[in-house]
C-alpha positions as CSV (number, residue, x, y, z in Angstrom):
1,M,38.3,79.5,57.0
2,I,41.6,81.1,56.0
3,A,43.9,80.8,59.0
4,R,46.7,83.3,59.5
5,R,48.8,84.5,62.4
6,A,48.5,88.2,62.9
7,L,50.1,91.0,64.8
8,L,46.6,91.8,66.0
9,A,46.9,89.3,68.9
10,L,50.0,91.1,70.2
11,V,48.3,94.5,69.9
12,A,44.9,93.4,71.4
13,L,46.0,90.9,74.0
14,G,49.6,91.8,74.7
15,A,49.6,95.5,74.6
16,T,47.7,95.7,77.9
17,A,50.2,93.6,79.7
18,A,53.0,95.7,78.2
19,K,51.5,98.8,79.7
20,A,50.8,97.2,83.0
21,T,53.9,95.2,83.5
22,A,56.4,96.5,81.0
23,Q,56.3,93.1,79.3
24,T,54.5,91.8,76.2
25,T,52.6,88.6,76.7
26,A,52.6,86.8,73.3
27,C,49.1,85.7,72.1
28,N,48.2,84.4,68.7
29,S,44.9,84.6,66.8
30,E,43.4,82.8,63.9
31,Q,40.6,84.5,62.0
32,D,38.9,84.5,58.6
33,R,37.8,88.1,58.0
34,Q,39.0,91.2,59.7
35,V,38.4,94.9,59.5
36,S,40.9,97.2,61.3
37,I,40.4,100.9,62.2
38,K,43.4,102.8,63.5
39,L,42.7,105.2,66.4
40,P,44.3,108.6,67.1
41,S,46.1,106.9,70.0
42,G,47.8,104.5,67.6
43,E,45.7,101.6,68.9
44,Y,43.3,99.7,66.6
45,N,39.7,98.6,66.8
46,N,39.3,95.3,65.0
47,F,36.2,93.5,63.8
48,I,36.5,89.9,63.1
49,G,34.0,87.5,61.5
50,G,33.8,84.0,60.2
51,G,35.3,82.5,63.4
52,I,38.2,83.4,65.6
53,I,40.6,81.4,67.9
54,V,42.9,83.2,70.3
55,R,45.6,81.4,72.2
56,C,47.8,82.9,75.0
57,P,50.3,80.2,75.9
58,A,51.8,82.1,78.8
59,K,48.4,82.5,80.4
60,Q,47.2,79.1,79.3
61,I,44.1,80.7,77.8
62,T,42.2,79.7,74.7
63,L,39.2,81.6,73.4
64,R,37.0,80.6,70.5
65,A,33.9,82.4,69.1
66,D,32.0,83.0,65.9
67,S,33.1,86.7,65.8
68,A,34.9,89.3,67.9
69,E,35.2,93.0,68.4
70,I,38.6,94.3,69.7
71,Y,38.7,97.8,71.2
72,G,42.4,98.9,71.5
73,D,41.9,102.0,73.6
74,E,39.6,100.2,76.0
75,H,41.7,97.0,76.1
76,R,38.5,95.1,75.8
77,I,37.6,92.2,73.5
78,F,33.9,91.3,72.9
79,F,33.3,87.7,71.6
80,V,30.0,86.8,70.1
81,G,28.3,83.4,69.3
82,H,29.3,79.9,70.6
83,V,32.0,81.3,72.9
84,R,34.4,78.8,74.4
85,Y,36.8,79.9,77.2
86,S,39.4,77.6,78.5
87,E,42.1,77.9,81.2
88,P,43.4,75.4,83.8
89,R,41.0,76.7,86.5
90,L,37.9,77.1,84.4
91,Q,36.2,75.7,81.2
92,M,33.2,77.9,80.2
93,S,30.8,78.3,77.3
94,S,28.4,81.2,76.7
95,D,26.6,83.2,74.0
96,F,28.7,86.3,74.6
97,L,31.9,87.0,76.5
98,T,33.8,90.2,77.2
99,Y,37.5,90.1,78.2
100,Y,38.7,93.1,80.2
101,Q,42.5,92.8,79.8
102,L,43.7,95.4,82.4
103,E,41.5,93.8,85.1
104,E,42.0,90.2,84.0
105,R,38.2,90.0,84.1
106,I,35.9,87.9,82.0
107,L,32.1,88.7,81.8
108,A,30.1,85.9,80.2
109,A,26.4,86.2,79.3
110,G,23.7,84.1,77.9
111,N,23.5,80.3,78.7
112,V,26.7,80.3,80.7
113,D,28.0,76.9,81.6
114,G,31.2,76.7,83.5
115,K,33.2,73.7,84.9
116,L,35.9,73.8,87.6
117,P,38.8,71.3,87.8
118,T,37.1,69.6,90.8
119,G,34.2,68.8,88.5
120,S,31.9,71.4,90.1
121,T,29.7,73.3,87.7
122,L,28.2,76.8,87.4
123,R,25.2,77.5,85.2
124,G,23.3,80.8,84.8
125,P,22.5,83.8,82.6
126,Q,25.6,85.8,83.6
127,V,28.9,85.1,85.2
128,D,31.6,87.7,86.1
129,Y,34.9,85.8,86.5
130,R,38.1,87.5,87.7
131,R,41.3,85.5,87.0
132,V,44.3,84.9,89.2
133,A,46.9,87.3,88.0
134,P,50.2,88.7,89.4
135,R,49.8,92.0,91.3
136,V,46.1,91.9,90.6
137,R,44.6,89.1,92.7
138,T,45.9,85.9,94.3
139,R,42.5,84.0,94.2
140,A,40.0,83.6,91.4
141,Q,36.7,85.3,92.1
142,T,33.3,84.6,90.5
143,L,30.0,86.5,90.7
144,A,27.0,84.9,89.1
145,T,23.7,86.7,88.9
146,G,20.2,86.0,87.5
147,R,19.5,83.0,89.8
148,P,22.4,80.6,88.8
149,T,22.9,77.0,89.9
150,V,26.1,75.6,91.4
151,M,26.7,71.9,91.6
152,I,29.5,71.2,94.1
153,V,31.2,67.8,93.5
154,Q,32.3,66.1,96.6
155,K,34.9,63.4,97.2
156,D,35.6,61.5,100.4
157,S,39.0,60.9,102.0
158,T,39.6,57.9,99.6
159,G,38.9,60.1,96.6
160,K,35.5,58.4,95.9
161,E,33.0,60.8,94.4
162,Q,30.0,61.5,96.5
163,P,26.6,62.9,95.5
164,P,26.9,66.6,94.7
165,I,25.5,69.6,96.6
166,E,23.2,71.8,94.6
167,V,23.0,75.5,95.4
168,V,20.5,77.9,93.8
169,A,20.2,81.6,94.6
170,N,19.5,84.9,93.1
171,T,23.2,85.8,93.4
172,I,26.2,83.4,94.0
173,Y,29.7,84.7,94.8
174,M,32.7,82.3,94.8
175,D,36.0,83.2,96.4
176,G,38.7,80.8,95.3
177,D,37.8,77.1,94.9
178,S,36.1,76.5,98.2
179,L,34.2,79.6,99.5
180,I,30.7,80.1,98.2
181,Y,28.2,82.9,99.2
182,G,24.6,82.8,98.2
183,S,22.0,85.5,98.6
184,G,18.3,85.8,97.8
185,R,16.0,82.8,98.0
186,V,18.8,80.3,98.6
187,Q,18.0,76.7,98.0
188,I,20.5,74.0,99.0
189,T,20.0,70.3,98.2
190,R,22.2,67.6,99.8
191,P,21.7,63.8,99.7
192,E,20.3,63.9,103.3
193,I,18.7,67.4,103.6
194,T,17.2,70.3,101.7
195,A,17.6,73.8,103.1
196,T,16.3,77.3,102.3
197,S,17.3,80.7,103.6
198,D,17.8,84.3,102.5
199,S,21.6,84.0,102.5
200,A,24.1,81.2,102.9
201,F,27.9,80.6,103.3
202,I,29.6,77.3,102.3
203,N,33.2,76.4,102.9
204,S,33.7,73.1,101.1
205,G,37.2,72.9,102.4
206,T,36.3,72.9,106.1
207,E,32.9,71.4,105.3
208,I,31.0,74.1,107.1
209,M,27.7,75.6,106.0
210,Q,25.9,78.6,107.5
211,L,22.3,79.7,106.7
212,M,21.0,83.1,107.8
213,R,17.7,84.9,107.8
214,N,14.7,82.6,108.0
215,P,16.6,79.4,107.5
216,I,14.8,76.0,107.3
217,V,16.5,72.6,107.1
218,N,14.5,69.5,106.2
219,G,15.8,66.0,106.6
220,T,14.8,63.9,103.6
221,K,15.6,60.3,104.6
222,S,13.3,57.6,105.9
223,R,12.3,59.6,109.0
224,P,12.0,63.3,108.1
225,F,12.7,66.2,110.5
226,Q,12.7,70.0,110.3
227,L,14.9,72.6,112.0
228,V,14.3,76.3,112.0
229,G,15.8,79.3,113.7
230,E,17.4,82.7,113.0
231,R,20.7,81.1,112.0
232,I,21.6,77.5,111.3
233,D,25.1,76.0,111.0
234,L,25.8,72.6,109.5
235,F,29.1,70.7,110.0
236,S,30.2,67.7,108.0
237,K,33.1,65.3,108.1
238,N,34.4,63.3,105.2
239,R,31.3,64.7,103.2
240,K,28.8,63.2,105.7
241,L,26.6,65.5,107.7
242,Q,27.4,65.2,111.5
243,R,25.9,68.2,113.3
244,V,23.3,70.9,112.7
245,V,23.0,73.8,115.2
246,S,20.1,76.3,115.2
247,A,20.6,79.5,117.2
248,A,17.8,81.9,118.4
249,K,14.2,80.9,118.3
250,A,15.2,77.4,117.4
251,R,12.6,74.6,116.8
252,A,13.3,71.0,115.8
253,T,10.4,68.8,114.7
254,S,10.5,65.1,114.1
255,Q,7.9,62.3,114.2
256,D,8.6,61.5,117.8
257,L,9.4,64.9,119.3
258,T,9.3,68.7,119.0
259,L,12.0,70.8,120.6
260,R,12.0,74.5,121.2
261,A,14.8,76.5,122.7
262,D,17.2,79.4,122.1
263,T,19.7,76.9,120.8
264,I,19.2,73.4,119.5
265,D,22.2,71.2,118.6
266,L,21.3,68.1,116.5
267,R,23.8,65.2,116.0
268,V,23.4,63.1,112.9
269,A,24.6,59.5,112.2
270,T,23.9,57.6,109.0
271,D,21.7,60.5,107.8
272,L,19.3,60.2,110.8
273,L,19.2,62.2,114.1
274,E,21.1,60.5,116.9
275,R,21.0,63.0,119.7
276,A,19.7,66.5,120.4
277,Y,20.7,69.2,122.9
278,A,18.5,72.2,123.7
279,W,19.4,75.2,126.0
280,G,19.4,78.9,126.3
281,T,18.4,81.9,128.4
282,S,14.8,80.9,127.9
283,R,13.5,77.5,128.9
284,A,13.9,74.5,126.7
285,I,10.7,72.6,125.8
286,A,10.2,69.1,124.5
287,D,6.8,67.9,123.3
288,S,6.2,64.2,122.6
289,P,2.8,62.7,121.9
290,T,2.5,61.7,125.5
291,Q,4.6,64.1,127.6
292,K,5.7,67.7,127.7
293,M,9.0,68.5,129.4
294,I,10.4,71.9,130.4
295,A,13.9,72.7,131.9
296,D,16.9,75.0,131.6
297,S,18.4,72.4,129.2
298,L,17.4,69.1,127.6
299,D,19.4,66.1,126.4
300,V,17.6,63.8,124.0
301,H,18.9,60.3,123.1
302,M,17.3,59.2,119.8
303,P,19.3,56.4,118.1
304,G,17.9,55.8,114.6
305,Q,15.8,59.0,115.1
306,R,13.6,57.2,117.7
307,V,13.3,58.9,121.1
308,R,14.6,56.6,123.9
309,E,15.5,58.9,126.7
310,V,15.0,62.6,127.5
311,R,16.9,64.3,130.3
312,A,15.6,67.6,131.6
313,L,18.2,69.4,133.7
314,R,17.6,72.1,136.3
315,K,14.2,73.2,137.4
316,A,12.7,70.4,135.4
317,F,9.0,70.0,134.9
318,A,7.0,67.4,133.0
319,E,3.3,67.0,132.4
320,G,1.1,64.6,130.5
321,R,-2.6,63.9,129.9
322,P,-4.3,61.5,132.3
323,D,-5.6,58.2,130.9
324,S,-8.6,58.8,128.7
325,T,-10.8,56.6,130.9
326,I,-10.2,59.1,133.8
327,H,-12.4,62.2,133.6
328,A,-9.9,64.8,134.9
329,D,-9.8,68.5,134.3
330,T,-6.1,68.8,135.2
331,T,-3.0,67.3,133.8
332,N,-0.6,65.0,135.6
333,W,2.8,66.6,136.4
334,I,6.1,65.9,138.0
335,R,8.9,68.3,138.9
336,G,12.4,68.3,140.4
337,D,15.9,69.4,139.7
338,T,16.3,66.7,137.1
339,I,13.8,64.5,135.3
340,V,14.6,61.6,133.1
341,A,11.9,60.2,130.8
342,Y,12.4,56.6,129.5
343,F,10.6,55.5,126.4
344,D,10.0,52.0,125.1
345,T,13.0,50.5,123.3
346,L,11.0,48.2,121.0
347,P,9.6,49.8,117.9
348,P,5.9,50.3,117.9
349,V,3.7,48.1,115.7
350,D,2.3,51.2,114.2
351,T,5.3,53.1,112.9
352,T,3.3,56.3,112.4
353,K,3.2,56.6,116.2
354,G,6.0,57.6,118.5
355,P,7.4,55.4,121.3
356,E,5.4,55.1,124.5
357,I,6.7,56.3,127.8
358,H,7.4,53.6,130.4
359,K,9.1,55.5,133.2
360,L,9.6,59.0,134.7
361,V,12.3,59.6,137.3
362,S,12.6,62.9,139.2
363,T,15.4,63.6,141.6
364,L,16.2,66.4,144.2
365,N,13.2,68.2,145.6
366,A,10.9,65.9,143.6
367,Q,7.2,66.4,143.5
368,A,4.4,64.7,141.6
369,F,0.6,65.2,141.1
370,Y,-1.4,62.5,139.4
371,N,-5.0,61.8,138.5
372,L,-5.9,58.1,139.2
373,A,-8.9,55.9,138.7
374,P,-11.2,56.0,141.8
375,S,-11.9,52.9,143.8
376,D,-15.6,53.5,143.2
377,T,-15.8,53.2,139.5
378,S,-19.3,54.6,139.5
379,L,-17.9,58.0,140.3
380,H,-16.9,60.2,137.4
381,R,-14.2,62.1,139.3
382,P,-10.6,61.0,139.6
383,A,-8.7,60.2,142.7
384,I,-5.7,62.5,143.1
385,N,-2.3,61.7,144.5
386,Y,0.3,64.3,145.5
387,V,3.7,63.2,146.7
388,K,7.1,64.6,147.3
389,G,10.5,63.2,148.3
390,S,14.2,63.1,147.2
391,R,13.4,60.8,144.3
392,I,10.1,59.9,142.6
393,T,9.8,57.1,140.1
394,I,6.6,56.7,138.1
395,N,6.1,53.5,136.1
396,F,3.7,53.3,133.2
397,D,1.8,50.4,131.7
398,E,0.3,51.1,128.2
399,Q,0.5,54.8,128.8
400,K,-1.3,54.5,132.2
401,V,0.3,55.1,135.6
402,A,1.0,51.7,137.0
403,N,2.7,52.7,140.3
404,I,4.6,55.5,142.0
405,A,7.6,55.0,144.2
406,V,8.9,57.7,146.5
407,E,12.3,57.6,148.3
408,E,13.6,59.6,151.3
409,K,11.8,62.5,153.0
410,V,8.5,61.1,151.8
411,A,5.3,63.0,152.2
412,G,2.1,63.4,150.3
413,I,-1.7,63.2,150.1
414,Y,-4.0,60.7,148.4
415,I,-7.6,61.8,148.0
416,E,-10.5,59.6,146.8
417,P,-13.7,61.2,145.5
418,S,-16.9,60.7,147.4
419,N,-20.6,60.9,146.7
420,D,-20.8,63.3,149.6
421,T,-18.8,66.2,148.3
422,T,-18.7,67.7,151.9
423,R,-16.5,64.8,153.0
424,T,-13.0,63.9,151.9
425,R,-10.7,61.2,153.2
426,T,-7.1,62.2,153.5
427,N,-4.0,60.2,154.4
428,T,-0.5,61.5,154.3
429,N,2.5,59.3,153.5
430,T,0.3,56.7,151.7
431,R,0.2,55.2,148.3
432,P,-2.7,54.8,145.9
433,G,-5.2,52.1,146.9
434,T,-4.5,52.4,150.7
435,T,-6.9,55.2,151.6
436,R,-8.7,53.0,154.2
437,A,-5.5,52.8,156.3
438,P,-5.5,55.0,159.4
439,A,-3.7,58.3,159.2
440,R,-0.3,58.6,160.9
441,G,-1.1,61.8,162.8
442,P,-3.9,64.3,162.9
443,T,-6.0,64.7,159.8
444,R,-5.3,68.0,158.1
445,P,-7.1,70.0,155.4
446,V,-6.4,69.0,151.8
447,P,-4.3,71.7,150.2
448,G,-5.4,73.3,147.0
449,V,-3.9,71.6,144.0
450,R,-2.0,73.9,141.6
451,R,0.1,73.3,138.6
452,P,3.6,74.8,139.0
């Protein structure tokens, strides 16, 4: 290639700046073959082949390509073939590139591969990049279309590089170095989760991510979970996920528990769920393999993503299936202002099963109804026990009701089945297994048993 410095660079790359700012920005070009056509305006259209290099030291821009077309009146340069664009904020390669000088805008097309100073990359079929320029814009802006991929490189507070975040969407817009907007079939992959939505916003500076329109977040570590809702916000600290909040029609599903509420707030530690809060104008619901709990709000303790304690607050209600050996057509239930369910702390032998419940405690206006095995095992109907008091504690043994303790303002009914269905034995203020004791007062009719 015959290299020569030409006035062409000043005309093509500098004349624009002269008109816009009354200054000429010096740029130099090196090219092999050139054809110039003078226009009526006095500008030139130039066609260059055999390779071209353009350097603009003041702007710290270098451009290389196989060929170029420079349109003087339009202040536009079109580069073709093996294009390489370089400036301090961006390194980019593509098949084609158009430089709009007045707008300080660069449109790259065909196998675009860009890299930011942070190490983050952008790949896709087309990228519209708008440079930082005085009196034009203070932050770089990038619009990528045709389903591009962005790899966000992360570093912790010590500067150690962390696994990147991958963002794929139909369209990705980047404002500055930290704000990313994705729209259309967004897919986000982090080390601990994958997420999908119709649109997403990521602020890598504040470590906040927001997913909108049919968002789904899936935990991918040893104990997977899923969170859905109408909007999901994710919060990280030092590049580690700490909190995930789903608003409106939220549902969180893990191996041990399913939560449903208007809002669900999940706390994460070492990439596993640690705690969950559920609340809203509608009732919050928690379903485990053995119990269902409903209340105005729920607080779930789950260290290592294993449920250990569930607190149901205000107008709490819990129900569970009776022991399989009991032929009952109603569920067991307990209610009160607050209910706390305690689950086994030891991990189960079968890790595919959730922890077993071992105690339920209801306080303030507590009531409970339970199906129990009858004294006469030949009967195929359960004994039933209804109690109420200020505090009710139900202890379980291998998922079966072991005993029920009632404290303060105690009242209740225990009913044993009988072969003679016209007769029932009732006894208030008694516990299971004491039906033969005399009643403390007149016998009264057994009230109809209803679930709340």
